[in-house]
C-alpha positions in Angstrom: -19.3 -1.5 13.3 -18.2 -4.7 12.6 -16.5 -4.3 8.8 -16.3 -8.2 8.5 -19.8 -8.5 8.7 -20.7 -5.8 7.1 -18.7 -6.6 3.9 -20.0 -10.1 4.0 -23.2 -9.1 3.6 -22.6 -6.4 0.7 -20.6 -8.9 -1.4 -23.6 -11.5 -0.5 -26.4 -9.4 -2.1 -27.2 -8.6 -5.5 -27.8 -4.9 -4.9 -24.6 -4.0 -2.9 -24.2 -0.3 -2.7 -21.3 1.9 -3.6 -19.1 1.8 -0.5 -16.1 3.9 1.2 -13.2 1.9 2.8 -11.9 4.5 5.1 -9.4 4.0 7.9 -5.7 4.7 9.5 -3.0 4.9 6.5 -1.0 1.9 7.8 -4.2 -0.4 7.5 -3.9 -2.2 4.4 -7.7 -1.8 2.7 -7.2 -3.0 -0.5 -6.0 -6.3 1.1 -8.8 -6.6 3.4 -11.3 -6.1 0.4 -9.4 -9.0 -1.2 -11.0 -11.5 1.0 -14.3 -10.6 -0.4 -12.9 -10.8 -3.9 -10.8 -12.8 -6.4 -7.3 -12.2 -6.0 -6.8 -13.8 -8.9 -6.1 -10.7 -11.5 -3.6 -9.0 -14.1 -1.7 -5.6 -14.7 -2.6 -4.1 -18.2 -1.7 -0.7 -18.9 -3.8 1.2 -21.8 -3.7 5.1 -22.9 -0.4 5.1 -20.2 -3.0 4.1 -17.2 -1.7 1.2 -15.3 -4.4 -1.0 -13.8 -5.5 -4.3 -12.3 -7.8 -6.2 -14.4 -10.4 -9.0 -13.5 -13.4 -9.8 -15.2 -15.8 -8.9 -12.5 -13.5 -5.8 -11.5 -10.9 -3.2 -12.6 -8.6 -1.3 -9.9 -7.2 2.0 -10.3 -4.6 3.7 -8.0 -4.9 7.5 -8.1 -1.6 7.8 -6.7 -0.5 7.3 -10.7 -2.9 9.3 -12.0 -1.3 13.1 -12.5 -3.0 16.1 -14.2 -0.9 15.1 -17.7 -2.9 12.1 -17.4 -6.1 12.5 -16.2 -8.1 13.0 -19.7 -6.7 9.6 -20.6 -7.6 8.2 -17.1 -11.7 9.2 -17.6 -11.4 7.8 -21.3 -10.5 4.8 -19.9 -12.9 4.6 -16.9 -15.4 5.5 -19.2 -14.7 2.7 -21.4 -14.9 0.3 -18.7 -17.9 1.2 -17.2 -20.0 1.1 -20.7 -18.5 -2.3 -21.8 -20.8 -5.0 -21.1 -19.6 -7.7 -18.3 -21.0 -11.2 -19.4 -19.9 -12.6 -16.1 -21.8 -10.8 -13.7 -24.9 -8.8 -13.2 -22.6 -5.4 -12.2 -19.2 -4.1 -12.8 -17.2 -3.2 -10.1 -14.7 -0.3 -10.3 -12.0 0.2 -7.3 -10.4 3.7 -6.8 -7.5 3.2 -4.6 -5.8 6.2 -2.8 -8.8 8.3 -3.8 -7.8 10.5 -0.8 -4.9 11.9 -3.1 -7.2 13.7 -5.8 -8.3 17.4 -5.8 -12.1 18.1 -5.5 -12.0 19.3 -8.9 -11.6 16.0 -10.2 -13.8 14.3 -7.6 -16.5 16.8 -9.1 -16.0 14.8 -12.1 -16.0 11.6 -10.0 -19.9 12.7 -8.8 -21.4 12.7 -12.4 -20.1 9.6 -12.8 -21.2 8.0 -9.6 -24.4 9.3 -10.1 -25.2 8.4 -13.9 -23.9 5.2 -13.7 -25.4 3.5 -10.3 -27.6 1.0 -11.6 -24.8 -0.7 -13.5 -21.4 -0.2 -11.7 -20.5 -0.6 -7.9 -17.9 1.8 -6.8 -15.4 1.2 -4.2 -13.8 3.7 -2.6 -10.2 3.5 -0.6 -8.8 6.2 1.2 -7.0 7.0 4.5 -8.6 10.4 5.3 -12.4 10.2 5.2 -12.8 13.9 5.2 -10.7 14.4 2.0 -13.8 12.7 0.6 -16.4 15.5 -0.6 -20.0 15.3 1.1 -21.7 15.1 -2.3 -20.0 12.0 -2.7 -20.0 10.8 1.0 -23.5 11.1 1.0 -24.3 8.8 -1.8 -21.9 6.1 -0.3 -22.3 3.6 2.5 -19.0 4.3 4.7 -16.9 1.5 6.4 -14.7 2.3 9.1 -11.5 -0.2 9.1 -10.5 0.3 12.9 -7.0 -0.9 14.0 -6.6 -3.7 16.0 -6.1 -3.5 19.7 -2.8 -4.9 21.4 -4.6 -8.0 22.7 -6.0 -9.1 19.2 -2.6 -8.6 17.7 -1.2 -11.0 20.2 -3.7 -13.5 19.5 -3.5 -13.3 15.8 0.3 -13.5 16.3 0.9 -16.5 19.0 -0.8 -19.4 17.1 2.1 -19.1 14.8 4.8 -19.5 17.2 3.5 -21.1 20.4 6.5 -23.1 21.3 9.1 -20.1 21.5 10.2 -18.8 24.8 9.0 -16.0 26.2 11.8 -13.7 25.7 11.3 -14.5 21.7 7.9 -14.0 21.8 8.3 -10.5 23.6 10.7 -9.5 20.7 7.8 -10.5 18.0 5.5 -8.7 20.1 7.1 -5.2 20.5 7.2 -5.6 17.0 3.7 -6.0 15.7 2.3 -3.7 18.6 3.6 -1.2 15.5 1.3 -2.8 12.8 -1.6 -1.9 12.0 -2.5 -4.3 9.3 -3.4 -7.8 9.7 -1.9 -9.5 6.8 1.3 -8.0 8.2 0.8 -9.0 11.6 0.6 -12.8 10.4 3.6 -12.3 7.8 5.9 -11.4 10.5 4.5 -14.0 12.9 4.8 -16.9 10.2 8.8 -15.5 9.4 9.6 -13.7 12.5 13.6 -14.7 12.1 14.0 -11.3 10.7 12.9 -9.8 14.0 15.2 -12.5 16.3 18.0 -11.7 14.2 18.3 -8.3 15.6 15.7 -6.4 17.9 15.4 -3.3 15.5 13.0 -2.1 12.9 14.5 -3.3 9.1 14.3 0.5 8.5 17.2 0.9 11.1 18.8 -2.1 10.3 19.1 -1.0 6.8 20.2 2.5 7.4 23.0 1.5 9.9 24.2 -0.7 6.7 24.3 1.8 4.2 25.6 4.8 6.0 28.1 2.7 7.4 29.5 1.7 3.8 32.7 4.0 3.2 32.9 3.0 -0.6 30.6 2.5 -3.1 33.2 0.1 -4.8 32.7 -1.9 -1.3 29.1 -2.5 -1.9 28.4 -6.2 -0.8 25.6 -7.2 -3.9 24.7 -10.1 -2.4 24.0 -8.2 1.2 21.9 -5.3 -1.1 20.2 -8.4 -2.3 19.0 -10.1 1.1 17.6 -6.5 2.2 16.0 -6.2 -1.1 14.3 -9.2 -0.8 13.3 -8.6 3.1 11.2 -5.9 2.2 9.3 -7.6 0.0 9.2 -10.9 2.0 7.4 -8.4 4.9 5.4 -7.1 2.9 6.9 -3.4 4.6 4.2 -0.9 3.7 5.3 2.7 3.5 9.0 1.5 3.4 10.5 4.4 1.3 8.7 6.7 4.2 9.8 5.4 7.2 13.5 4.8 5.9 13.5 8.9 4.7 12.6 9.9 8.1 15.5 7.9 9.8 17.7 10.1 7.2 16.4 13.0 7.7 16.9 12.8 11.2 20.6 11.8 10.7 22.2 14.7 12.3 25.5 13.7 10.7 24.6 14.6 7.3 24.2 17.7 5.7 21.2 19.7 4.1 22.6 19.2 0.4 23.2 15.3 1.0 19.2 15.1 2.7 18.2 17.2 -0.2 19.6 14.0 -2.6 18.4 12.0 -0.6 14.9 12.6 -0.5 14.2 13.4 -3.9 15.9 9.7 -4.5 13.7 8.0 -2.4 10.6 10.0 -3.7 11.6 9.1 -7.1 12.1 5.5 -6.1 8.9 5.3 -4.6 7.2 6.3 -7.8 9.1 4.0 -10.0 8.8 0.9 -7.3 4.6 1.8 -7.8 4.8 1.1 -11.5 7.7 -1.5 -11.6 7.0 -5.2 -12.0 10.1 -6.2 -10.1 10.0 -4.7 -7.0 13.2 -6.4 -5.9 15.0 -5.0 -8.8 13.7 -1.4 -7.6 15.2 -1.8 -3.9 18.4 -2.8 -5.1 18.6 0.2 -7.7 17.4 2.2 -4.4 20.3 1.1 -2.2 23.2 1.5 -4.7 21.6 5.2 -5.5 21.5 5.8 -1.5 25.4 4.5 -1.2 26.5 6.6 -4.2 24.9 9.9 -2.6 26.4 9.0 0.8 29.7 8.7 -0.9 29.8 11.7 -2.5 32.7 14.1 -2.1 
């Protein structure tokens, strides 16, 4: 299925179906969706629920909706659905990370999907299609976002560095083969200096730096700022998860230290998602990691 052709037709139609965007977790499906809807939006908070607002759509990240926020979330959702849209024929509700919610909550959504189908277009984004209950799947058009082939990745990347010698190109290709998101491939290709400086993943570079700092007072703040900026510059997705995997495989660290590192990264990832200052969040993480690694 050519998802670009299908999505193009859907967003030109006046009678668009509800859709499920499904695909490998490393593919940024929300970023793909922004190729068809306006990127000019704002962040809002109401009833302690963070969401993205545009006059034509609202985006809710379901990873932030825990049990304590469930009642407020559905209150806010119903307000947005029932509010008249003076700019468009219908409203659009986008539910990201839908695979992270329980079947019980999905049952509530099923009723909403059925009740407001004629006035609202619902878009579900999920990493796992089988995590969505059948009654919902049957009422949505499912669009699978397939991973880009190595040949296509090279074609996308090559036009940005045609004049580089082959040895440098090969380093960049080795990196982009591990990427699944087209926007990530383009960003690494446009700014490949991070790859060419050292033919290692940014996770390994950061791991080696923080593991070798033997005194908290020796932290190089400028280096921490640089690393924090790199993460945002290259839009490194699932950074916390990948760095945690490396730390957990470090045979020198004790179980107690790994436990503290795990808790630190999980908490920081949660705060990172909610933060408006991503670089500051990254800097805080690195300082906390170094502090844990240097505990007696």
